[in-house]
C-alpha positions, 0 to 999 in steps of 0.5 A: 469467443465472447467475454463478459466482465461483471456480466457486461460485454467486454471488447477485446482485439486478438491477433489470429491464432491467439490462445485463451491465455493470451486473451485472459492476459490482455484482459487483465492488463486492461482491467489493471490499468483501469484499477480493477482486480480479476476475482473470479473466472467462469469459462463455457460455464465451468468456474475455475480455480487457480489450478484450472486456469493454466489448462484452459489458457492453452486452448485456441481462443476460437475453441472457447465460447465464453469467458466470464470475468468477475472483477472488483476495484483493487482498492476494494480488494486491497481493503478486504485484504487489510480488513482480514489482516486486522481480524487475524491479528485480533484473533492472534492477540486473543490467542496470545493472551491465553496460557493454552489455545487450540487455535494456533494451527488454524491461525498459522494456516490463515497467516500463511494463506493471507500473505500468499493470497494477497501478496500482489496487494499489500505494499512491500512493507506490509507484505514483509510484516504479514510474512514475518508475522506468518512466520512467527505464528507458524512457530506457535503451532505447537504450544507456544511458550510465554516469551513467544505468546508475548512477542506475538501479542506485541507484533500483532498490535504494532502490525494492527496500527499500520493496517488500520492506517492503511485501511483509513487511507483507502476508505478516507483519503481526503481526511487522511490527507488533511491529517498529513498536512496537520502532522507536517505543520506540527513538525515543520519547526523541528525540521528547522532545528535540525542543525541545532540538534545535531550540533548539541549532540542530540542525534536521536532526536534529529533522526526521529524528526527526519523519519517523521517527515519521511513517513509523512511524505511516503503517506502523501504518495500513497493517498494521491492515487486514492485521491485520484480514484475518488475523482480529484484531478491529480493531472491538473494539480500544480505545485509551484507551477509544477505538475506532480511528476516534476515536483516529485522528481525535483523533491527526491533530488532535494531528499537525496541531498539531505540524505547525503548531508546526514551522511556527512554530518553537514549541519549547515547543509542540512539546515539550508535544505530543511529550511529553504528547500524541504519546508517551502516545498511541502508547504507549497504541496499541501497548500495545492492539495488542500485547495484542490480538495476544497474545490472538488 
């Protein structure tokens, strides 16, 4: 059996008696590790859809002459999924702005298909938003009232903001990392004021500061693989002498301690952790990453 990936021979060692399905699973695993996603499959000249794959998968590998795999980078496919989502959200906002629109059934179908087709490429929070929006638009398939249209418009606008940010992280990760560094430095002073905010009853402002910090840290974690994909040697990166996995592990311990201090309303512990643990670690992290980006 010959296997081609994007027209190039693909070496695959199979055990005796392996099936075509086992060959495809192994190829998929190897491609996934390389950051690629299978987007098309042709077996012995026949293009397969999702329904045709199981039947071919049961065949002995020796009975198949050629498997042609089309693969794209996971980042590229994910970018397409986010772009498609943005188009759907824009169409939904336009329909929601009209008192009556014939597009609701198509929009409902498109939203449901998008959630299903790209479920493996959306992150957990993205998929939750997309599925929730698909359910909401599904309710609009039969002449939505004004209240539902307003809700759809508002939800579409909010999700579009998230999708634009995530798309920018794929397309311009270095620029987005620099933005994250600026955002953190602008909020660092407020982290140091957390004890005072809590002691003076400004709990909402304190929580907002923590949530903004957590969002920034999550963004950083999302960006590291994108920077690696574009050639940044993240394995060589050191933050205060620690490799990234060690840094993440130690920092997560600090964040757990900060969460516990918040639960206990221990303003002294919150202040100590924010000032002496969180702030210097984040400053060191951004200094290391920005330095690596400058040298790249």
